[in-house]
C-alpha positions as CSV (number, residue, x, y, z in Angstrom):
1,M,-4.5,-11.9,-2.7
2,V,-6.9,-8.4,-3.8
3,Q,-7.9,-8.9,-7.7
4,L,-9.9,-6.2,-8.8
5,K,-10.8,-5.9,-12.2
6,E,-12.4,-3.9,-15.0
7,S,-12.0,-4.7,-18.5
8,A,-8.3,-5.2,-19.2
9,L,-7.5,-3.5,-16.0
10,V,-6.5,-5.5,-13.1
11,I,-5.3,-4.2,-9.8
12,R,-3.2,-6.8,-7.7
13,E,-0.8,-6.9,-5.0
14,G,2.7,-6.4,-5.3
15,T,5.5,-9.2,-4.6
16,P,9.2,-9.0,-4.4
17,D,9.3,-9.7,-8.2
18,D,7.6,-6.1,-8.8
19,I,10.3,-4.2,-7.1
20,P,11.7,-3.4,-10.7
21,I,8.5,-2.1,-11.5
22,I,7.9,-0.3,-8.4
23,V,11.5,1.4,-8.7
24,A,10.9,2.3,-12.4
25,M,7.8,4.0,-11.6
26,S,8.8,5.7,-8.7
27,K,11.8,7.2,-11.0
28,E,9.1,8.5,-13.3
29,L,7.3,9.8,-10.2
30,H,10.8,11.6,-9.0
31,K,11.3,13.1,-12.1
32,E,7.7,14.5,-13.0
33,S,7.2,16.1,-9.4
34,P,8.1,19.5,-8.9
35,V,8.3,18.5,-5.0
36,F,11.1,16.2,-5.7
37,V,13.5,18.2,-8.2
38,G,16.3,19.2,-5.7
39,M,16.4,15.8,-4.5
40,S,18.7,12.6,-5.7
41,F,17.0,9.2,-6.5
42,N,18.8,5.9,-5.3
43,E,17.5,3.3,-7.0
44,D,19.2,0.6,-4.3
45,R,18.1,2.3,-1.4
46,L,14.5,2.0,-2.6
47,A,15.0,-1.4,-3.6
48,S,16.4,-2.1,0.1
49,F,13.6,-0.5,1.5
50,L,10.8,-2.5,-0.2
51,R,12.6,-5.4,0.9
52,S,13.1,-4.6,4.7
53,E,11.4,-6.5,7.5
54,F,9.9,-3.1,7.8
55,M,7.9,-3.5,4.8
56,V,7.5,-7.1,4.9
57,Q,5.8,-6.8,8.3
58,A,3.9,-3.4,8.0
59,G,3.7,-2.4,4.3
60,C,1.6,-2.9,1.2
61,S,1.9,-2.6,-2.5
62,F,-0.7,-2.8,-5.1
63,I,0.2,-2.8,-9.1
64,A,-2.3,-1.7,-11.6
65,E,-2.0,-3.7,-14.9
66,E,-3.5,-2.9,-18.3
67,D,-3.1,-5.5,-20.5
68,G,-0.2,-7.1,-18.8
69,S,1.4,-3.7,-18.5
70,P,2.1,-1.9,-15.3
71,V,0.1,1.6,-15.5
72,G,0.3,2.5,-11.6
73,M,1.3,1.8,-8.1
74,F,0.3,2.2,-4.5
75,L,2.5,1.5,-1.3
76,G,1.5,2.1,2.0
77,L,1.8,0.8,5.8
78,I,0.2,0.5,8.8
79,N,1.7,1.1,12.5
80,P,0.1,2.3,15.8
81,H,0.3,6.1,15.9
82,Q,2.7,7.4,18.3
83,F,0.8,8.1,20.7
84,S,-1.7,5.5,20.8
85,D,-2.2,1.6,20.2
86,D,-4.7,2.1,17.4
87,L,-3.6,1.5,14.2
88,M,-3.2,4.4,11.4
89,A,-2.7,3.5,7.8
90,N,-0.6,5.7,5.8
91,E,0.2,6.4,2.0
92,L,4.0,6.4,1.1
93,C,3.5,6.8,-2.9
94,Y,1.0,7.0,-5.1
95,F,1.4,7.2,-9.0
96,I,-0.5,6.4,-12.4
97,R,1.6,6.7,-15.4
98,E,0.5,10.1,-17.2
99,E,-1.1,8.2,-20.2
100,H,-3.8,6.2,-17.8
101,R,-4.5,9.1,-15.7
102,G,-8.2,9.9,-15.3
103,G,-9.0,6.4,-15.9
104,P,-10.3,3.7,-13.2
105,S,-6.9,2.7,-12.1
106,G,-6.2,5.3,-9.7
107,L,-9.6,4.7,-7.8
108,L,-9.1,1.0,-7.9
109,L,-5.8,1.3,-6.6
110,I,-6.9,3.5,-3.9
111,S,-9.8,0.9,-3.1
112,A,-7.5,-1.5,-2.5
113,Y,-5.3,0.2,-0.3
114,E,-8.5,1.1,1.5
115,K,-9.6,-2.4,1.9
116,W,-6.0,-3.8,3.2
117,A,-6.0,-1.5,5.8
118,W,-9.4,-1.7,7.2
119,D,-9.0,-5.6,7.0
120,R,-6.0,-5.1,9.1
121,G,-7.8,-3.1,12.0
122,A,-6.7,1.0,11.0
123,V,-8.9,3.0,12.7
124,L,-7.4,5.8,10.7
125,I,-6.3,5.7,6.8
126,T,-4.2,8.8,5.5
127,V,-3.5,9.7,1.8
128,D,-1.3,12.5,0.7
129,V,-1.7,14.9,-2.3
130,S,1.9,16.0,-1.7
131,S,3.9,15.3,-5.2
132,G,2.8,18.2,-6.8
133,I,1.5,16.5,-9.5
134,H,-2.1,17.4,-10.5
135,P,-3.0,18.1,-6.7
136,E,-6.4,19.4,-7.3
137,R,-7.5,16.5,-9.2
138,T,-5.8,14.2,-6.7
139,L,-7.7,15.9,-3.7
140,K,-11.1,15.8,-5.6
141,L,-10.8,12.0,-6.3
142,Y,-9.9,11.3,-2.5
143,E,-12.8,13.1,-1.5
144,R,-15.2,11.5,-3.7
145,L,-13.6,8.6,-2.0
146,G,-14.8,9.9,1.6
147,F,-11.2,11.0,2.6
148,Q,-11.7,14.5,4.2
149,L,-8.9,17.3,3.9
150,Q,-7.4,18.1,7.1
151,G,-4.4,19.9,6.8
152,Y,-1.7,21.1,4.3
153,R,2.2,19.8,4.0
154,V,4.7,22.7,3.3
155,N,7.8,22.2,2.3
156,K,11.2,24.1,2.4
157,Y,14.6,23.3,0.6
158,R,18.0,23.5,2.1
159,K,19.6,26.3,-0.3
160,G,22.6,25.5,-2.6
161,E,26.1,27.0,-1.8
162,E,26.5,30.3,-3.3
């Protein structure tokens, strides 16, 4: 179990009991992100995915709590790349509640994910700047932690019926 503490802040591995917390914060992320504006949000689908054998075997979740209240989360997974036997860790979701951004929780969540990935044999760890929420700040944080920008993500949305 990863327990990183800084004052009243605790970073811990998520458990199945945290699924409602992860769903609630994912809903906040979905609502705030300009990227997801045209997409539906299905709580049951997310909860099922988090309980899936795939996530149990290859996934991680970390929860940041301040004074016992959840303030952020990080979800990731590790699996071989499609053209290699080498393991690659991928971020699925990283979110800090607005009033807690700029503090240590984001850095500590990413550090917990990184340790989890290296401990499992990853040769490459990836993170994304893809939610559209403060992308410049997020990229600067990742770069301070040693990540390198190596591409872009571009989106195209299906147009509604006219």
